[in-house]
C-alpha positions in Angstrom: 51.7 96.8 120.9 54.1 98.3 118.3 52.4 99.5 115.1 52.6 97.1 112.1 53.1 94.0 114.2 50.6 91.2 113.5 49.8 89.7 117.0 53.3 89.0 118.2 56.4 91.2 118.3 58.6 90.4 115.3 56.3 87.7 113.9 54.4 88.3 110.7 51.3 86.2 109.9 51.8 86.6 106.1 51.1 83.5 104.2 51.2 82.4 100.6 47.7 82.2 99.1 46.8 81.0 95.6 44.9 83.7 93.6 43.0 82.5 90.6 43.0 85.0 87.7 42.0 85.1 84.0 44.2 83.0 81.8 47.2 84.9 80.2 46.8 87.8 82.8 49.1 86.3 85.5 52.0 88.7 85.0 49.8 91.8 84.7 47.9 90.9 87.9 51.2 90.2 89.7 52.4 93.7 88.6 49.2 95.4 89.7 49.4 93.7 93.2 53.1 94.7 93.5 52.1 98.3 92.8 49.9 98.2 96.0 52.8 96.7 97.9 51.6 93.1 97.9 54.3 90.4 97.5 53.5 88.1 94.6 55.1 85.2 92.6 54.1 84.0 89.2 55.7 80.6 88.4 57.6 81.0 85.1 60.4 79.1 83.4 62.6 80.3 80.5 62.3 78.2 77.4 63.2 78.6 73.7 60.1 79.4 71.6 60.1 78.7 67.9 57.6 80.5 65.7 56.2 79.0 62.4 58.5 81.3 60.4 61.6 79.9 62.1 62.2 82.8 64.4 63.5 81.7 67.8 63.6 83.6 71.1 63.9 82.8 74.8 60.6 83.5 76.6 59.3 83.2 80.1 56.5 80.6 80.0 53.9 80.7 82.7 54.0 77.2 84.3 50.8 77.2 86.2 48.1 79.0 84.1 45.6 81.3 85.9 47.6 81.2 89.2 49.3 84.1 91.0 50.8 83.3 94.4 50.1 86.1 96.9 51.9 86.6 100.2 49.7 88.6 102.5 47.8 88.6 105.8 44.2 87.3 106.0 42.9 90.9 106.2 44.8 91.9 103.1 43.5 88.8 101.3 40.0 89.8 102.1 40.6 93.1 100.4 42.5 91.6 97.4 39.7 89.2 96.6 37.4 92.2 95.9 39.7 93.6 93.2 38.3 93.3 89.7 41.2 91.3 88.3 41.1 88.5 91.0 38.5 85.8 90.3 38.8 84.0 93.6 41.3 82.2 95.9 41.9 78.5 95.8 40.3 76.5 98.6 41.7 73.4 100.3 39.5 70.6 99.0 41.0 68.0 101.3 39.7 69.8 104.5 36.2 69.5 105.7 35.1 67.3 102.8 31.4 67.2 104.0 31.1 70.9 104.7 29.9 73.6 102.3 32.6 76.1 103.3 36.2 75.1 102.9 39.2 77.0 104.2 41.3 79.0 101.8 44.4 77.1 100.6 47.7 78.1 102.1 51.0 77.2 100.5 54.0 76.9 102.8 57.2 79.0 102.3 59.1 75.7 101.8 56.8 74.7 98.9 57.2 78.1 97.2 61.0 77.9 97.6 61.0 74.3 96.2 59.0 75.5 93.2 61.3 78.4 92.6 64.3 76.1 92.8 62.9 73.6 90.3 61.9 76.3 87.8 65.3 78.1 88.1 67.6 75.1 88.0 65.9 72.6 85.7 67.2 72.2 82.1 64.0 70.6 81.0 60.5 72.1 81.1 58.6 71.6 84.3 54.9 70.7 83.9 52.1 70.1 86.5 49.8 67.2 86.9 46.4 68.1 88.2 46.5 65.8 91.2 48.8 65.4 94.1 50.9 62.3 93.9 51.2 59.9 96.9 54.9 58.9 96.9 55.7 55.3 97.6 59.4 55.1 96.7 61.2 58.4 97.4 64.3 59.3 95.5 66.8 62.2 95.9 68.6 63.8 93.0 72.4 63.3 93.5 73.8 64.9 90.3 73.0 67.9 88.1 71.3 71.2 88.7 68.5 69.7 90.7 70.8 68.0 93.2 69.1 67.6 96.6 65.5 67.6 95.3 63.4 64.7 96.4 60.5 63.1 94.6 59.4 59.9 92.8 60.9 58.5 89.7 58.5 57.3 87.0 59.2 55.5 83.7 57.3 56.8 80.7 56.0 54.6 77.9 58.6 56.0 75.5 61.5 54.9 77.7 62.3 58.3 79.2 62.1 59.0 82.9 60.3 61.7 84.9 60.9 62.9 88.4 57.6 63.7 90.1 57.9 66.2 93.0 54.8 66.5 95.2 54.0 70.1 96.0 51.2 70.3 98.7 48.1 72.1 97.4 49.4 72.4 93.9 49.7 68.8 92.8 52.7 67.2 91.3 55.4 68.9 89.3 57.2 66.7 86.7 60.5 67.1 85.0 62.5 64.7 82.7 65.5 63.2 84.5 68.1 60.5 83.9 67.5 57.7 86.5 71.3 57.5 87.1 71.1 61.0 88.6 69.0 59.8 91.5 69.3 57.5 94.5 66.6 55.7 96.4 66.1 57.0 100.0 
């Protein structure tokens, strides 16, 4: 078997895992892991920050606190979890509900790409709800920067609307949207 191949020729078994780190250390942990050649992604979004003295500046806000996405093999993950700046890896709570040991959560490539798309294209801040939403009526965005994204439209108590996009293992991401920019599927 060729060196550097994980099981099958040309097929890598690298997966996205969710590393839990200390709050406000997401970027530095991502940098440290990249230094040892581990692919990482910290979910950030640019937004205007205004200080009390009136100073304004565009900053990258960490959208999911204490989370660094790590793309690696299972063997690399077992080494990474021993590093002093990694608290643990997220487990899949929905699997083996009655068992004491639960499998480590794996996020699909499509989910990571969907998250990157939302954070890069949305004009409004993206926030996360702690639970995964079960979508009944699905909508697709037909206008604007988020065109093509699918999710559920919700009406807020203040009359505004929110698009809820379910991201497996991460919960539901929300962003304000005009209901005229979506169509029911």
